[in-house]
N, C-alpha and C positions, 0 to 999 in steps of 0.2 A: 584836687586831682592827683597831686604828687603823691599824697598819703594813700590814695586809693591804688595808684599804680604800684606802689612798694608793697601793698597788701597782696595784690594779684601776683607779684613777681615770687612771693614766697611760694606759691603753688607751682611755679616753675624752678624751683631751687634744685631740683633733681636734673637739671639739663633738659630744659623744655624742647629744645630742636632735636633731642635724639629719641623722643617718645614716638613709638610706632615706626622708627626708621631703621630697625635692625632685622628687618624681614629678609629671609633668603629669597632671592629673585631668579626666575626661570624664563626662559625665552618661550616656553609652551608647556601645555600640560603634558605632552608626550615626554619631554626633556624632564619634568619633574618626575614622572613615573620611572624612567630609566634610571635616574639618579639616586632616588630615595626609596623606592619599592616599598612604599608606606604601608604600615599596618594598622595605623589609626587614621581617623577621617582627617582630611586636609581641607582647609579654608583657603580658596583661591581669591585674591583680590586683584583686579585689573585696573591699575592707576589711570590708563588712557581713557576708556569708556567712562570712567568716573569723572575725570575732568572735562570730558566732552559735554557731558549731560549738565554739569554745574554751569559751565560757561554758556551753554545754550540758554539756560534759564536766566542768567544774568543778562544777557543780551535781548531776550525776548519778553521778559515779564516787565510789565510798566510799574516798577517799584522795587521795594527792597525784598530779598530773597533770605529767608530764615531756614536753615536746615533742621529738621525734627531729628534730633540726636537719638531718640528711642528706636529709630528704624534701623540703624547700624552704629552702634558705639564703639566700633573698633578704633583705637587711636590712630593707626594708619590711614583709616577712611577720612577721620577728621582732619589729619595733616593735609591729605591731598585735595580735600575740599578747600581748605584754607589756602593752599598754594593756587587754585583755580580761581580764587577771588571771593569765596564766601567768608564773610566777617560776622555774621549774625547767626545765633543758634538758638532754636527752640528747645528750652530744657524743661523736664518735668520733675526733677529731683535735685537734691544736693549733690549726690554722687555724679550725676551728670554734669553739674556746674564744676566739680573738681576736674572730672576728666578733660572737659574743654579747657579749663584754666591751665592744665598741665601741657596741653598740646598747643593751644593758642592763647597765651596769657592775656592778650589785649582784646579779644573777639568780644563782641556784644552779646550778653546773655539775656534771654527773655523767658521769664517763669509763666510759661502759657498753660500750665495745669490748671483747671478750674477749682480744684479742692486741695487745699495744702494745710499742713498742720502749722501752728503758730511758730514752733521753733525752726522749721524750714523757711517760713518767710521772713522771721528776724535775722537768720543766718544769710539768706540771700541778699537781704537788703544792706546789712551792715558789714558783711565780711567779703561778698562777692561783687558788691556794686550794682546789684540788679535794681532796675527802677520799673520795669515792665511787669505787671501782674495782671492775670486774668480772673475773673469772677463771674458767677451766674446766679448768686443768691444775696440777700440783704447780710446773711450771717458771714459769708465769705468777706465780704466788703468790711464789715466791722472787725473781723479777725486781721486783716490787712492794715486797717487803720491802728488798731492797738499794737500789733507786733512790730510796726516801724516806728511807733512813738508819735503817731499823727504827722509823719513826714510830709513836707509841702512839695516835694520834688517828684512825686509818684507820677508813673503814667498807667492808668487804670483802663482795663480792656474788659468791656461786658461781652459775654459770650451769648449769641442769639440762636436759639432754636430755629431751624428751619425745616420745612417739609421733607420728608424723605425722597430721595431721588433713585437714580439707577446707579448704585454703588454696591460693590460687593459686601462692604461692612459698614452698616449704619451705625452712627454715633449719637444720634439725637435723643435715644432713649435714656442715656446716662448723663448728658451735659446740655446746657444751653437753657437760657431763659426765654419763655414765651414772650411775645411782642410787648404785651401790657407791663410785665415785670421788667423787661429790658429797658423800657422807657423810663421807669421810676429809678432804675439802677444808674442810667445814664445821668439823670438829673442830679442824684445823689452824689455820684462820682465827680460830676462837674464842680461841686462845691468845694472839693478838697484836693483834687488832682492838678497836677501841672499841665498834664495832657490827658485827654479821654479818647479812648478807642472803642470801636465795635468791631467785633469778629464773629466767625462761624466757619463751621467745617461741613462740607457736602458729603462726607463718607469715604471711606477708604476704597482705593481702586475705583474711582468714579468714571463711569463709562459714557457720560453725557455732557459735553462742554456746557449745554443750556443750564445745567444745575448751578453753575457759577453765576450765570446771569440773573436767574431766578433769586439767588441768594443775596446778590448785590442790590437789586431792586428792592427786596424786603428790608434789607438793612437800611437802605435810604429812607423808606417810609418811616421806619421805627426812628431813625435820627430826627427826621422833619417833625414827627409828632412829639418827640421829646424836648424839641426847641434848643437843643444842645448842637453846636457847631463841633463835629467830632474832628480829631487832629489826626486819627489814624483809622483806616478800614483794613482790616486783616481777613482776607478771604481764606485762610486755613491752608490745609493740604489736600490730599485726596487724588493728586494728579496720578494717572494709571501708568503701569508698566506693562510689556508684552510679555503674554504667556501663551503656551500652546492651546489650541482650542478656542483662544478668546479674540474676538474682533474688537479693536479699539480704534477711535478716531485719532489721526494725527494730533500731536500735542499742539501743532500750530493753530488747529481749530479752537483748542481750548483757549488759547491767547486772544484769538480773534473775538470769541465771546465775551471774554473778559473785558477787553479793550472797547468793545461796542457798548456794554453796559455801562462802564465808566463814562463814556462819552455821552450816553442817554441821560445819566443822572447829573451830569455837569458838576462833578465835585470842585471845591474851591482849589485853586493852585496850591494853597498851603496844606491841603490834606495828604498825607502820605498813604500809600498803598502797599501793603505786605502780602506775602505768601509764605507758606511753611512746607515746602516739598519734602518729602523723605523717600518714599518707595521710588518715584520717578528718577530721582537722582543717583540710587545706589543699586537697584534691582539687578540690572544686567551686569555690573562691575563684579558680582561675586559669584563663585559656584562652589561646589563641595564635591570631593573626590572620596568615594567610599570603595571598600573592598567587599567582595563576595565571599562569605564564609561558608555557606552551604547553598545547594540547590535541591529543591523538592518540587518537581514537575514545573509549574508556572510560577513558583514562588521563589524569590531570591532571599537569602538571609544576609543582611549587610550590617557593617559595624557603626551605624548611626541611624537615628529614627526620630519618632515623635519626642521622646524625652531629650533629644539632643537638638539638632538643627532642622528636623523636618516636621516640626508640629504642625505648620500650615498643610504640608503635604498629607499628613495623617488625619488630623482632627477636622480640618476644613476641607479635605480631599481637593487641595489646589494642584493643578498640573504643572509639571516642570519639563523642559526638555532634558534629554538624557543621551549619553554617549558612552559607548562600550570601548574600555582600554584593555587590550588583552595582555595577560600576564606573560603568553608566549611571544608577543609582539608581532604575531601573524597578521595579515590583513583581514578585513570582514568580508567573507565570501557566502556566508550562510544566509538563507532566509531569515525573515525577521518574524518575530512573534510577540504577543503581549505578556508582560509579566506583572506580578505585584511584588512589592518590597516589603519584608518584616525587619524591624530594627532589632537591636542587640538586646533589650531588656527581657525580662520574664513576663512582662504585661501583654495581654493579648491584644489590647487597643494599638499596640506599637506596630501599626501596619500602615502602609502607603498603597493604596489600591491603584492609583494611576488611571489607566493602564500606562505602563512604560514599555515602550516597543523598542526592542533590543534583537541582534541576532540570536537565533534559536539555540545555538551551541554555546553559549555563556557557561562558564564553569567556576568552580571554587578557585579563588585565587585572582580572578579578573577583577579590575577596577570599572567603576561607573563614575562619570562626571555628571552631576546633575547641575544645570545651569539656572539663572535668574534668582539666585538665593542671596543676593546681596542685601535684600530687604527683611528684616526681621529674622533672618537665619541665626545670626551670632546673638541676638537679644534672648532668644528663647531656650538656650541651653540650660540644662540642669545636670545634677550628679546622681539622678535616680539609678539604683541598682548598681553604682561604683562603676557605670560604664559609659555615661552619655557626656561626660565632661572633658575625657581625653581627646585632644585634638592638636593640630599645628595650624599655623597660619603662613602663607608665603605670597609673595607677589609673582603674577604671571603676565607675560607680555603678547599673548596671541589674542585672537579675536575672540569674544563671547559666543556662546552658542545661539543667542538670539540679540538682536539689536533693534533699538527703536527707529523707525525710518527718518525722525527729526534729527538724530544725533548723527551728524556727519563728521568723521575724523578730519581734524584740522592739522595741517603741516605745521603751523605755528603754535603748537599746544605749549602752554606755559609750564614748563617743568622746572622748579625750583630744587636745589640742593638742599638736604636736610639742614646744612649748617647755615642756612640764610633765613630760616623760618623765622626765628626770633625776630631779626631785623625786618622782615617783612611784617610781622604783626606790629611791630611799633609804628611803621610807615602807615599801615591800615588805621590804627588808632589814631595818629595824628590826622589823617584824612577825615575820619569821623568828627573829630573835634572841630575842625575847619569848617565841615558842613553843617553842624550845629550852631557855629557862630553866625554863619552866612543866614541861617533861617530864623 
């Protein structure tokens, strides 16, 4: 363990507790506009709702909470999640491992991508101390065995394909073993792994709590038929966030459905239950400020778009809340009308149709705040046309444009100074070691 900790510390040698801690901070978006008058897109991170969401999951989910790093890999986001108590991270690449190690050197990394190259498996195991690997094929199992030199301390998780449910984006067409293959993989993994897990994913932005119950019941059937006593049941991500025009059940109902299903299948007390939220933790904590560069009728040309942070708004036509911030500083007194937004590139698909309802007298130079962009916004940016990558990130301490009803602000929010993060991570690591020893 000492050798492993020393290896991890090498990734923190650039002063881990300063990573993501140098953002400018503003009391509100209005203050930001008045002070900066920004000509580039500005990504706003709100630490308070981010920590509220994380602590809600830690209080209400009956097991271990892994943050899905792909959803928002900003160092400041990871830092605040760590401070809120998140100590486990679902990573899908070596770059995500490096990032988490720099921000939280002693966090637990779980390689939950079902398809990995051998070099990544090898480096994850020998350099980053990763022991959790997901697979959904015989070939992937063989790769993991060979790349880790037939290690005996692996925790292998079989990804089970479950029927499509009511989710905005299904994932089963790309990943997941059908029940019979999952049974065979569990049996094979059980012969070589220290611990064996079964996992599934109901799809991104799942709109029906019952989907988790169905997934848990199917996983239980597969586990029983395999004859393998699974050590870990991972129900994946898919927990939703609030967006305009969508009606989602309270997150409390998802937890009720999950707990009821776990009671129904009567898991052994030694079986761990995991989840991998991403969107539900970070969506409302992020927003984007863009500037209007031109108006043509009901079309506003702005300085970010599909090739930047608004991929989902354009390609998937997702709707987001929007707020006008006038360059003149005057109040909103004009009637409202619907607009579409064009991004800054030369590509005609760089359009966000919305509709985005704004005061009808919006003009060039005004700014728009687009909310609920904490999830996947920063993950999708490119450098296309030399326009879409230029931006800045700041902290903002006012309320987001939308809030999940489950996340109630707490007066005792755990806000840790940046210079204590390294010590906090050490304490969290020691706690994990004690829990492992007790188990």
